[in-house]
C-alpha positions in Angstrom: 98.5 118.3 88.7 97.6 116.4 91.9 94.0 115.6 92.6 92.5 118.0 95.4 90.7 115.6 97.7 89.9 118.5 100.1 87.5 119.9 97.5 85.6 116.6 97.2 82.8 115.6 99.7 82.5 112.3 98.1 82.7 109.1 100.3 82.9 105.3 99.7 80.7 102.6 101.1 81.6 99.0 100.6 78.6 96.8 101.0 78.6 92.9 101.2 76.3 90.4 102.2 77.9 88.0 104.5 79.3 87.3 107.9 81.8 89.5 109.6 85.4 89.9 108.1 87.4 86.5 108.4 89.6 86.8 111.3 92.6 86.1 109.1 91.9 88.8 106.7 90.3 91.4 109.0 93.5 93.3 110.1 94.5 93.8 106.5 90.9 94.8 105.4 90.7 97.2 108.3 94.1 98.7 107.7 93.3 99.5 104.0 90.0 100.9 105.0 91.6 103.0 107.6 94.3 104.3 105.1 91.6 105.2 102.5 89.7 107.2 105.2 92.8 109.5 104.8 91.3 110.5 101.3 87.7 109.8 101.5 85.4 108.8 104.3 85.1 105.0 103.9 82.8 102.4 105.6 81.9 98.7 105.3 78.3 97.6 105.7 78.1 94.0 106.1 74.5 92.9 105.6 73.9 89.6 107.4 72.8 86.6 105.2 69.1 85.8 105.4 68.2 83.6 108.2 66.3 81.1 105.9 68.8 81.2 103.1 69.5 77.5 103.0 65.7 76.8 102.4 65.3 79.1 99.5 66.1 78.6 95.8 68.8 80.4 94.3 66.6 82.8 92.5 64.4 83.5 95.5 67.4 84.1 97.6 68.8 86.7 95.2 65.5 88.3 94.8 65.1 88.6 98.6 68.8 89.8 99.1 68.2 92.2 96.3 65.2 93.9 98.0 67.3 94.0 101.2 70.2 95.6 99.4 68.1 98.2 97.5 66.9 99.6 100.8 70.5 100.4 101.7 71.1 102.3 98.4 69.9 105.8 97.8 68.7 107.1 94.5 71.7 109.5 94.1 74.3 106.9 95.0 76.7 105.8 92.3 76.6 101.9 92.5 79.4 99.8 91.4 78.7 96.2 91.3 81.4 93.8 91.5 80.9 90.9 89.3 83.2 88.6 87.0 81.0 89.7 84.0 82.0 93.3 84.5 84.5 95.6 82.9 88.0 95.0 83.9 90.2 98.1 84.9 93.8 98.5 85.8 94.7 100.3 89.1 95.5 103.5 87.1 92.0 103.2 85.4 90.4 102.8 88.5 92.0 106.0 90.0 90.8 107.9 86.9 87.2 106.4 87.3 87.3 107.7 90.9 88.6 111.0 90.2 85.9 111.5 87.4 83.2 110.5 89.8 84.4 113.1 92.3 84.7 115.7 89.6 81.1 115.2 88.5 79.8 115.8 92.1 79.1 112.0 92.8 78.5 112.1 96.7 78.6 108.4 97.4 80.3 105.4 95.5 78.9 102.2 96.7 80.9 99.1 95.8 78.7 96.1 96.1 79.8 92.6 96.7 76.7 90.3 96.1 75.8 87.1 98.0 77.0 83.6 97.4 74.9 83.3 94.0 75.3 86.8 92.9 72.9 89.4 92.8 69.2 89.8 91.4 68.4 91.4 88.2 67.0 94.3 89.9 70.5 95.0 91.5 72.2 94.5 88.1 69.7 97.0 86.5 70.3 99.5 89.4 74.0 99.2 89.1 75.7 102.4 87.4 78.9 100.3 86.6 79.8 96.6 86.8 83.4 96.2 87.6 85.3 92.9 87.4 88.5 92.1 89.1 89.2 89.0 87.0 87.3 86.3 85.0 88.3 84.2 87.8 85.7 83.9 90.8 87.2 84.5 94.3 85.9 83.9 97.8 84.0 86.9 99.2 86.5 87.5 101.9 89.5 87.8 99.6 87.3 90.0 97.2 86.8 92.3 100.2 90.5 92.4 100.8 91.2 93.1 97.0 88.5 95.9 97.0 89.9 97.8 100.1 93.4 97.5 98.7 92.7 98.5 95.3 90.6 101.6 96.2 93.4 102.7 98.7 95.9 102.1 95.8 93.7 104.3 93.5 93.7 107.1 96.0 97.6 107.0 96.3 97.8 107.2 92.5 95.6 110.3 92.5 97.9 111.7 95.2 100.9 110.6 93.2 102.2 108.7 96.3 104.9 106.0 96.2 102.5 103.0 97.2 101.8 102.4 93.4 104.7 101.1 91.4 104.5 100.9 87.6 
């Protein structure tokens, strides 16, 4: 049975601390985001880096970024933290994860990409789930593209569309 997207009022928000999308990847990120909007409302929130970031210690920077990020996250949001220490999932497992969240009434899934040094302990504690693409570390711009593409792929799997090949 195909998943009924029309019954779900869930949406996706992708949050990242950093500058705007890299010009070489922007079109691809925007394309996958637009495609995902056909299934669930999807938006990017790019939080500008702190102006004094270079003068802060790594710990202080993560704490200040964490406070800023926590202001963007509602109590009822389901927060997925992207971190190399998280659980790895296949594309099919991601689709089942999304379906399960939609079926349990989650209104917003936030996928969070932290700053250059990761995230604060407060963010780690707030996260409902920590997801790892790989044990490898990737540049944030590539993670944005991978995130947009994999969430789109998961939606096509739920709809049993041809994009995903097993």
